[in-house]
LODOBA-588645 format. One line per field, with one value per residue (C-alpha): y, x, z. Coordinates in Angstrom, 2 decimals, padded with zeros to 5 digits, always signed. Each point is the difference from the previous one (the first is absolute). Layout:
Y	(Y	...)
X	(X	...)
Z	(Z	...)
END
This chain:
Y	(+125.73	+001.52	+001.89	-003.57	-001.67	+003.04	-000.79	-003.79	+000.54	+001.72	-002.43	-002.78	+002.07	+000.10	-003.68	-000.51	+002.23	-001.74	-002.99	+001.19	+001.45	-003.48	-001.58	+002.35	+000.73	-002.33	-001.21	+000.61	-002.64	-001.65	-003.62	-001.15	-002.80	-003.14	-000.33	+003.76	-001.02	-002.24	+002.58	+003.03	-002.38	-000.94	+003.59	+001.19	-003.33	+000.87	+003.39	+002.44	-000.94	-003.97	-000.53	-003.67	-002.52	-001.90	-003.30	+000.89	-001.93	+000.90	+003.60	+000.60	-001.41	-002.95	-000.31	+001.96	+001.44	+003.74	+000.99	+002.86	+001.44	-000.65	+002.04	+002.90	+000.25	-000.24	+003.25	+001.73	-001.11	+001.31	+003.36	-000.09	+000.05	+002.43	+002.41	-000.70	+000.45	+003.44	+000.78	-001.04	-002.84	-002.68	+000.89	-003.22	-003.44	-001.50	+002.31	-000.80	-003.67	+000.28	+001.92	-002.76	-002.83	+001.95	+001.51	-000.75	+001.63	+002.92	-002.77	-001.72	+003.09	+000.81	-003.58	+000.89	+003.00	-001.67	-002.75	+002.85	+001.56	-003.55	-000.03	+003.58	-001.11	-002.65	+002.05	+002.41	-003.08	-001.33	+003.55	-000.44	-003.76	+000.87	+002.86	-002.03	-002.73	+001.89	+003.67	+002.70	-000.29	-003.75	+000.79	+002.58	-002.11	-002.95	+002.31	+001.06	-003.39	-001.31	+002.85	-001.00	-003.59	-000.83	-003.13	+002.08	+003.02	-002.19	-002.05	+003.29	+000.81	-003.34	-000.32	-003.25	-001.01	+000.00	+003.53	+000.67	-003.21	+001.03	+003.22	-001.52	-002.88	+002.93	+001.85	-003.24	-000.43	+003.53	-000.55	-003.05	+002.04	+002.26	-003.10	-000.73	+003.45	+001.28	-003.27	+001.80	-001.14	+002.67	-001.50	-003.35	+000.71	+002.19	-003.19	-002.44	+002.27	+000.64	-003.44	-001.26	+002.73	-000.91	-004.06	+001.34	+001.35	-002.93	-003.10	-000.19	+002.60	-001.95	-001.12	+003.84	-001.85	-001.76	+003.48	+001.10	-003.06	+000.48	+003.71	-000.80	-002.91	+002.21	+002.80	-002.43	-001.62	-002.29	+001.11	-002.30	-003.19	+001.20	-001.24	+003.17	+001.96	-002.09	-000.79	-003.58	-000.35	-000.10	-003.42	-001.74	+001.27	-003.10	-001.96	+002.56	-000.49	-003.72	+000.12	+002.51	-001.98	-002.98	+001.78	+001.55	-003.49	-001.46	+002.11	+000.10	-003.73	+000.18	+002.15	-002.10	-003.53	+001.76	-001.62	+000.68	+001.20	+003.94	+000.49	-000.12	+002.65	+003.17	+003.65	+001.38	-001.05	+001.13	-002.82	+001.86	+002.19	-002.75	-002.08	+002.86	+000.38	-003.62	-000.08	+002.63	-001.16	-003.39	+001.09	+002.28	-002.61	-002.75	+002.23	+000.12	-003.55	+001.34	+002.79	-002.14	-002.62	+003.09	+000.81	-003.51	-000.21	+003.54	-001.20	-003.03	+001.60	+002.87	-002.71	-001.48	+002.96	+002.94	+002.56	-000.95	+000.35	+003.20	+001.53	-001.32	+001.36	+003.08	+000.44	-000.99	+002.04	+003.45	+002.13	+002.34	-003.10	-001.33	+003.42	+000.14	-003.53	+000.74	+003.23	-001.58	-002.58	+003.01	+001.92	-003.09	-000.81	+003.89	+000.44	-003.55	-001.01	-002.08	-002.62	-001.25	+000.44	-002.00	-001.86	-003.34	+002.21	+002.36	-003.41	-001.08	+003.16	+000.05	-003.59	-000.31	+003.10	+002.32	-002.60	-003.17	-002.87	-001.20	+001.33	+002.82	+000.12	+003.66	-000.12	-000.77	+000.10	+000.93	-003.33	-000.25	-001.14	-001.45	+001.79	+001.14	+000.68	+002.15	+002.19	+000.39	+000.72	+002.98	+001.03	-000.30	+001.40	+002.18	+001.31	+000.69	+002.09	+001.13	+002.16	-000.22	-002.31	+002.80	+000.52	-003.83	-000.78	+003.16	-001.51	-003.64	+001.78	+002.04	-003.08	-001.58	+003.30	+000.19	-003.75	+000.69	+002.50	-002.59	+002.58	-000.95	+002.62	-001.09	-003.71	+001.00	+002.11	-002.85	-002.33	+000.93	+000.13	-003.33	-001.66	+001.62	-001.64	-003.29	+000.04	+001.04	-002.97	-002.50	+001.78	-002.45	+002.76	+003.01	+003.53	+002.95	+002.46	-002.27	+001.74	+003.57	-000.97	+000.02	+002.99	+002.15	-002.25	-000.23	+003.84	+000.21	-002.50	+001.63	+003.51	-001.25	-001.57	+003.29	+002.10	-002.27	+000.36	+003.91	+000.49	-002.42	-000.40	+002.94	+003.26	-000.77	+002.94	+002.55	+002.67	-001.00	+002.39	-001.36	-003.39	+000.55	+001.33	-002.30	-003.06	+001.88	+000.39	-003.63	-001.42	+001.91	-001.51	-003.33	+000.39	+001.28	-003.53	-000.78	+003.21	-000.19	-003.38	+001.40	+003.00	-002.32	-002.32	+002.99	+001.26	-003.36	+000.69	+003.28	-001.72	-001.43	-003.80	-002.46	-001.32	+003.36	-000.12	-003.43	+000.72	+003.23	-002.03	-002.92	+002.50	+001.64	-003.15	-002.85	-000.42	+000.03	-003.18	-001.82	-003.23	+000.95	-001.85	+001.44	-000.60	+001.92	+003.11	+001.01	+002.54	+000.93	-000.37	+000.86	-003.01	+001.42	+000.61	-003.37	-003.64	-000.15	-003.16	+001.25	-002.50	-000.05	-001.76	-001.11	-002.65	-002.35	-001.63	-000.73	+002.57	-002.57	+000.99	+003.63	-000.87	-002.68	+002.63	+002.34	+002.79	+002.80	+001.81	-001.25	+002.93	-000.98	+001.85	-000.72	+000.52	-003.32	-002.07	+000.72	-001.66	-003.44	+000.34	+000.46	-003.39	-002.14	-003.29	+001.09	+001.22	-002.02	+000.37	+003.65	+000.75	-002.43	+002.25	+003.34	-001.66	-001.24	+003.66	+001.79	-002.42	-000.62	+003.19	+003.20	+002.88	+002.97	+002.33	+000.04	+002.76	+000.34	+002.92	+002.48	-001.44	+002.85	-000.79	-001.39	-002.91	-001.56	-002.68	-002.75	+000.69	+002.05	-003.04	-002.68	+002.04	+002.72	-001.62	+003.47	-000.32	+003.43	+000.00	-003.58	-001.25	-000.87	-002.00	-000.58	-002.90	-001.04	-003.69	-000.35)
X	(+104.66	-003.18	+000.68	+000.88	-003.31	-001.90	+001.65	-001.16	-003.39	+001.85	+002.43	-002.79	-001.92	+003.16	+000.39	-003.73	+000.58	+003.00	-002.02	-003.03	+002.18	+001.76	-003.05	-001.97	+002.67	-000.91	-003.35	-002.28	+001.92	-001.73	-000.82	-001.40	+001.45	-001.67	-001.33	-001.40	-003.12	-001.08	-001.32	-000.56	-002.57	-001.48	-000.48	-001.41	-002.45	-000.99	+000.05	-002.90	+001.51	-001.21	+002.73	+000.36	+002.62	+002.48	+001.92	+001.17	-003.12	-002.89	+000.07	+003.04	+002.18	+002.51	+003.56	-000.73	-002.85	+000.92	-003.81	+001.23	+001.61	-003.30	-001.90	+002.43	+000.16	-003.59	-000.38	+002.77	-001.63	-003.22	+001.65	+001.51	-003.49	-001.43	+002.48	+000.02	-003.84	+000.50	+002.65	-001.87	+002.25	-002.46	-003.40	-001.44	+001.22	-000.05	+002.83	+002.06	-000.42	+000.85	+003.25	+000.93	-000.72	+001.85	+002.95	+000.13	+003.58	-001.56	-001.43	+002.98	+001.95	-002.50	+000.72	+003.78	-000.07	-002.22	+002.85	+002.50	-001.67	+000.02	+003.85	+000.30	-002.20	+002.32	+003.04	-001.84	-001.18	+003.41	+001.36	-002.28	+000.47	+003.92	-000.66	-002.05	+002.57	+003.00	+000.27	-000.91	+003.28	-000.41	-003.41	+001.28	+002.75	-002.29	-002.56	+002.93	+001.07	-003.49	-000.42	+002.75	-000.78	-000.18	-002.28	-002.36	+000.14	-000.57	-002.80	-001.54	-001.04	-001.69	-003.83	+000.78	-000.68	+003.68	+000.66	-003.49	+000.29	+003.67	-001.38	-002.88	+002.77	+002.23	-002.90	-001.27	+003.33	-000.03	-003.21	+001.57	+002.66	-002.61	-001.65	+003.17	+000.34	-003.68	-001.86	-003.17	-003.31	+000.65	+003.30	-001.13	-003.06	+002.25	+002.51	-002.84	-001.70	+003.42	+000.90	-003.55	+000.44	+003.52	-001.02	-002.80	+002.53	+002.29	-000.72	+003.65	-000.43	-002.09	+003.00	-000.26	-002.40	+002.97	+001.59	-003.08	-000.12	+003.68	-000.75	-002.76	+002.23	+002.90	-002.22	-001.56	+003.20	-000.08	-003.61	-000.84	+000.63	-001.82	-002.95	-000.90	-002.86	-001.88	-003.93	-000.72	-001.96	+003.62	+000.39	-002.27	+002.05	+002.04	-003.34	-001.40	+002.86	-000.31	-003.85	+000.56	+002.62	-002.03	-003.18	+002.24	+001.57	-003.50	-001.35	+002.79	-000.34	-003.46	+001.06	+003.21	-001.92	-003.25	-002.18	-003.64	+000.31	+000.56	+001.77	-003.38	-001.62	-001.22	+000.42	-001.56	-002.08	+002.87	+002.19	+003.53	-000.39	-001.27	+002.93	+002.47	-001.54	+000.37	+003.34	+001.19	-001.90	+001.54	+003.43	-000.21	-001.75	+002.53	+002.83	-001.32	+001.66	+003.74	-000.93	-002.38	+002.75	+002.19	-002.44	-000.38	+003.79	-000.11	-002.59	+001.65	+003.47	-001.88	-001.31	+003.32	+002.11	-000.91	+002.48	-001.44	-003.37	+000.47	+001.64	-002.83	-002.60	+001.73	+000.22	-003.83	-001.28	+001.79	-002.60	+002.54	+001.83	-003.59	-000.89	+003.08	-000.60	-003.60	+001.17	+002.52	-002.70	-002.80	+002.70	+000.95	-003.61	-000.87	+003.13	-000.05	-003.63	+000.93	+001.64	-003.17	-001.82	+002.13	+001.91	+000.60	+002.09	+001.48	+001.32	+001.29	+001.72	+001.57	+001.20	+000.91	+000.49	+001.21	+002.23	-000.35	-001.35	-001.10	+001.68	-000.19	+000.90	+000.62	+002.64	+002.90	+003.21	-001.49	-000.23	+001.51	+003.76	-000.54	-000.59	+003.65	+000.88	-003.41	+001.47	+003.40	-001.75	-001.59	+002.90	+002.77	-002.78	-003.20	+001.28	+003.46	-000.82	-003.57	+001.75	+003.42	+003.34	+001.02	-003.24	-000.59	+003.41	-000.76	-003.22	+001.44	+002.50	-002.74	-001.78	+002.82	-000.02	-003.64	+000.27	+002.79	-002.24	-002.81	-002.80	-003.36	-000.92	+002.62	-001.06	-003.67	+000.96	+002.39	-002.71	-002.04	+002.88	+001.45	-003.11	-000.90	+003.64	-000.98	-003.23	+002.07	+002.36	-002.98	-001.64	-000.55	+000.55	+002.60	-000.63	+002.13	-002.69	-000.47	+003.19	-001.84	-001.76	+003.81	+001.42	-001.26	+001.51	+003.09	+000.16	-000.67	+002.91	+002.17	-000.65	+000.44	+003.48	+000.86	-001.36	+002.15	+003.18	-000.22	-000.94	+002.40	+002.89	+000.37	-001.42	-000.39	+002.60	-001.74	-002.35	-003.39	-000.86	+003.24	-000.87	-003.51	+001.55	+002.45	-002.76	-002.42	+002.76	+001.12	-003.73	-000.27	+003.11	-001.22	-003.48	+002.06	+000.49	-003.69	-001.28	+002.24	-001.62	-003.74	+000.66	+001.41	-003.22	-002.22	+001.71	-000.79	-003.60	-000.02	+000.83	-002.83	-000.22	+001.02	-003.55	-001.24	+002.24	-001.19	-003.39	+000.53	+002.10	-002.41	-003.07	+002.33	+001.48	-002.30	-003.25	-003.23	-001.69	+003.28	+000.20	+002.38	+001.37	+001.39	+002.17	-000.60	+002.06	-000.62	-002.31	-003.59	-001.47	-003.69	-002.55	-001.92	+003.13	+001.43	-000.76	+001.85	+001.07	+001.44	+002.15	+001.94	+002.51	-000.18	+002.11	-002.72	-000.01	+002.16	+000.67	-001.55	-003.31	+000.08	+001.03	-002.78	-002.63	+000.65	+001.81	+001.84	+002.01	+001.49	+001.10	+002.04	+001.84	+003.38	-001.61	-001.92	+002.43	+002.85	-001.63	-000.04	+003.06	+001.96	-000.98	+000.21	-000.21	-003.00	-001.95	+001.21	-003.17	-000.28	+003.68	-000.59	-002.80	+001.64	+003.24	-001.95	-002.03	+003.51	+001.61	-003.12	-001.89	+000.66	+000.79	-001.47	+000.06	+002.20	-000.57	+002.85	+000.45	+002.44	+003.33	+001.07	-002.94	+000.02	-000.61	+001.10	-002.02	+002.06	-000.69	-003.44	-002.25	+002.46	+001.36	-002.35	-003.16	-000.60	-002.64	+001.07	+000.73	+001.05	+001.20	-002.67	+000.20	-002.53	+000.20	-002.03	-000.54	-002.35)
Z	(+114.58	+000.14	-003.46	-001.52	+001.68	-001.81	-003.51	+000.05	-001.40	-002.93	-000.64	+000.00	-002.20	-002.38	+000.27	-001.11	-002.92	-001.00	+000.08	-001.85	-002.70	-000.95	+000.00	-002.27	-002.60	-002.84	+001.57	-003.14	-001.75	-003.28	+000.80	+003.25	+001.97	-000.70	+003.69	+000.11	-002.04	+002.80	+002.47	-002.43	-001.82	+003.39	+001.16	-003.43	+000.02	+003.76	-000.28	-001.80	-003.69	+000.35	-002.33	-001.26	+001.72	-002.22	+000.57	+003.71	+001.59	+002.62	+001.04	-002.12	+002.14	-000.75	+001.80	+003.21	+002.01	-000.45	+000.50	+002.10	-003.10	-002.09	+002.86	-000.35	-003.76	-000.17	+002.06	-001.79	-003.47	+001.29	+001.18	-003.63	-001.57	+002.01	-000.42	-003.87	+000.16	+001.57	-002.40	-003.03	-000.76	+000.35	-001.00	+001.40	+001.43	-003.16	-001.52	+003.32	-000.45	-003.64	+000.78	+002.13	-002.61	-002.76	+001.96	+003.72	+000.34	+002.26	+002.27	+000.41	+000.43	+003.19	+001.15	+000.06	+001.50	+002.85	+000.26	-000.03	+003.01	+001.70	-000.23	+001.24	+003.07	+000.51	+000.10	+002.58	+002.13	+000.05	+001.26	+003.12	+000.52	-000.16	+002.51	+002.36	+000.10	+000.18	-000.67	-002.35	-001.78	-000.93	-001.24	-002.18	-001.42	-000.49	-001.89	-002.17	-000.63	-001.14	-002.01	-002.34	+000.13	-003.75	+000.71	+001.75	-002.15	-003.07	+001.60	+000.95	-003.49	-000.42	+001.06	+001.93	+003.90	+000.72	+000.90	+001.86	+001.85	+001.33	+001.07	+002.12	+001.30	+001.12	+001.62	+002.05	+001.32	+001.00	+001.78	+001.58	+001.53	+001.72	+001.32	+001.81	+000.97	+001.03	-000.04	-000.90	-001.67	-002.93	-000.53	-000.20	-002.12	-002.61	-000.14	-000.87	-002.73	-001.47	-000.05	-001.32	-002.86	-000.69	-000.45	-002.23	-002.41	+000.03	+001.68	+001.43	+002.27	+002.35	+001.85	+001.47	+002.34	+001.82	+000.74	+001.66	+002.24	+000.87	+000.91	+002.44	+001.59	+000.40	+001.14	+002.67	+001.14	+002.88	+000.70	-002.93	+001.98	+003.17	+001.12	+002.33	-000.54	-002.44	+000.20	+000.56	-002.95	-001.83	+001.61	-002.27	-003.12	-000.29	-000.22	-002.57	-002.43	-000.05	-000.51	-002.52	-001.94	+000.32	-001.61	-002.53	-001.14	+000.26	-002.55	-002.21	-000.02	-000.95	-003.25	-000.57	-000.10	-001.09	+002.51	+000.01	-003.61	+001.05	-003.32	-001.71	+001.89	-002.16	+000.95	-003.15	-003.05	-002.28	-000.22	-001.06	+003.09	+002.34	-001.11	+000.85	+003.32	+000.61	-000.87	+002.16	+002.92	-000.23	-000.52	+003.03	+002.24	-001.21	+000.89	+003.63	+000.77	+000.36	+002.70	+001.42	+000.82	+001.18	+002.27	+001.68	+000.16	+001.59	+002.59	+001.01	+000.83	+001.73	+002.47	+000.21	+000.67	+002.44	-001.91	-003.39	+001.31	+001.57	-003.23	-002.18	+002.67	+000.18	-004.17	-000.53	+002.57	-000.58	-001.59	-001.65	-001.81	-001.34	-001.12	-001.88	-001.47	-000.83	-001.61	-002.32	-001.19	-000.74	-001.56	-002.29	-000.45	-001.41	-002.00	-001.73	-000.21	-002.94	+002.17	+001.46	-003.43	-002.00	+002.79	-002.00	-002.44	+002.46	+001.80	-003.35	-000.64	+003.64	-000.27	-004.00	-001.69	+003.03	+001.75	+001.07	-001.84	-003.71	-003.01	-002.23	-003.44	-000.13	+002.66	-002.05	+001.85	+003.41	+001.38	+003.70	+000.12	+003.62	+003.10	+000.70	-003.80	-000.10	+002.64	-001.57	-003.24	+001.62	+001.84	-002.96	-002.43	+000.51	+003.36	-001.13	-003.15	+001.82	+002.79	-001.16	+000.98	+002.63	+001.34	+000.40	+001.92	+002.17	+000.53	+001.03	+002.65	+001.24	+000.71	+002.04	+001.92	+000.88	+001.32	+002.43	+001.67	+000.71	+000.24	-000.18	-002.67	-002.13	-000.21	-000.37	-003.23	-001.38	+000.51	-002.86	-002.72	+001.46	-000.25	-003.81	-000.81	+001.12	-002.00	-003.04	+000.34	+000.47	-003.24	-003.01	-002.18	+000.30	-001.32	+000.29	+001.15	+003.33	+001.26	-000.35	+003.60	+001.27	-001.41	+002.81	+002.71	-001.88	+000.11	+003.36	+001.33	-002.53	+001.31	+003.53	-000.62	-001.74	+002.71	+002.49	-002.27	+000.08	+003.54	+001.60	-002.38	-002.57	+001.52	+003.61	+000.55	-001.92	+001.02	-000.46	-003.11	-001.83	+000.76	-001.34	-003.07	-000.69	+000.70	-002.64	-002.57	+000.43	-000.33	-003.24	-001.41	+001.01	-002.04	-003.06	-001.95	+000.56	-001.17	-003.10	-000.45	+000.46	-002.27	-002.87	+000.46	-000.26	-002.84	-001.66	+000.89	-002.03	-003.40	-002.27	+001.02	-002.97	+000.23	-000.93	-002.88	-001.20	+000.37	-002.50	-002.34	-000.16	-000.71	-002.90	-001.61	+000.69	-002.09	+001.92	+000.69	+000.01	+002.57	+002.94	+002.69	+003.11	+002.71	+003.50	+000.47	-003.46	-001.56	+000.62	-003.64	-000.58	-000.17	-002.84	-002.36	+000.40	+000.47	+003.16	+002.30	+003.23	+002.16	+002.88	-002.13	-003.84	+000.95	+001.48	-003.24	-002.93	-002.55	-002.69	+001.66	-000.77	-003.53	-000.53	+001.52	-002.59	+002.62	-002.19	+002.77	+003.53	+002.42	+003.06	+002.68	+001.38	+003.70	-000.84	-001.99	+002.01	+003.01	-001.73	-001.89	+003.27	+001.03	-002.89	+001.83	+001.78	-002.91	-002.76	-002.15	+000.63	-001.12	-003.02	-001.25	+000.45	-001.69	-002.94	-000.28	+000.16	-002.61	-002.51	+000.39	-001.76	+002.15	-001.16	+002.48	+003.20	+002.66	+002.57	+002.73	+000.17	+001.05	+002.27	+002.33	+003.33	+000.57	-002.99	-002.13	+001.51	+003.73	-000.13	+000.33	+000.99	+003.07	+001.09	-001.64	-001.66	-003.12	-001.47	-004.07	-000.44	-003.55	-002.25	-002.98	-002.87	-001.98	-003.38	-000.10	-002.80)
END
């Protein structure tokens, strides 16, 4: 037994190296994911090089906050410059900046390695969560399952917030368990800091504050509804809640109805800055109406119900819980200051682009199917191929097992993925990458079921060393299918991307100065060489428009046109454009990926949302 325990760190190290190898293979692929530019350019703009921003909005952020990743990459790029300066690679800052502007591949590689380390960190933290929640064996099996998760491995190679926010989410849940176990201030503060950090990385992680509250409530138990040992000053809390709520609502109403002309106040002689400050301030103050009403209702309920009053008083007077909430808010402020500097756009991003309201023309075929259908879409799609069907099934059975145990610790950990699934179901848009955050918990519950099956059914009569050997061998067998898929995908990444081939072909075969229209997901042509019009989709106008405006060539990608042509009734005008182009335009070059690579062209984007090596068609129209 002691010998086995001594080997555990070595086993965990092997799992970490296994996960690292899967994520590093093929990582230096040709063309970055479209979203990778967002944080890389933000880091280069606010880092030492002060590189220009492009189309992604204020501070280089467009769809998610991810300022945490901007901070970290700024540090990494600064170290890159320092090392390059010492070695003579960069004589000065201008040469460093020019390298980024002319060939940013090395900067993207640094960002990808950063993301890989976040992914490896998640494997490490999941081991400790499984060990804390169950035992070291479950922790090791869970870490192994996550290491071989196709979705987790694939997204670890992108410079997006999904992997880093997943790490912070699992770490926050681990600290929530420590709140339940120890109840010390250190655990409360750490849970709050990591919750703020996770939210600053991805807004949906804000639901982590609920497990923090739940951990505190579970830790306090019946003492939470007790009125013993409470200062007399706490008796005033119901009145304070009502008064505070009334004041917040009154202030909000003043701005909502523009009473007293307060929206005309000037904070700066610079009109643009003054307007930005006023818009942000007005939105924040108007948003006080909802919490103000909540405080009034809470105060009234406290006055009418003694148990509710005692629970409220105990929650609001608990210093450790208040410190945790304050730590979460301060951490969020530090790691996502752009939320407060550009609150109008950030709220729009949260409500429109990210999930819940409005409409985004770029989100084709990602609209909500309805609450239950959304959840089913994740279960049969991204979770299925992201974790593996057998892991998904074992996870469901493991979930049923832990529900029969009715342990507080199990319910606390389950709370976050359950709430997260509800958020996904309620979202206006569905994205396969949202399921990344669920991968560690699916791996954890699958590992628990597998451990239970091995210990109670299959190997219960074996000696411990033999049992451990059989369990280890069968665990490895279970990850073979996913490992095979990851290696096949990584092998795809090692090939020259069709977009690079298309760029080279255009440079060698199309005369400089030609007028070219490009779809998204095609090739990156030089602006100084051609008259280029880049669009998300060329199909926003008719083919006649390009003919009449003397365009000579149109370049399209199956990653884009398949999205429209899959739904001809939904996008009739877009389908009409592509159909006209294919029948009336002269196809002068079609660049296809190799047929023996996986995933194949037909399911590469439609199923896995992979942008690598699309089929590119180049048409001559004039």
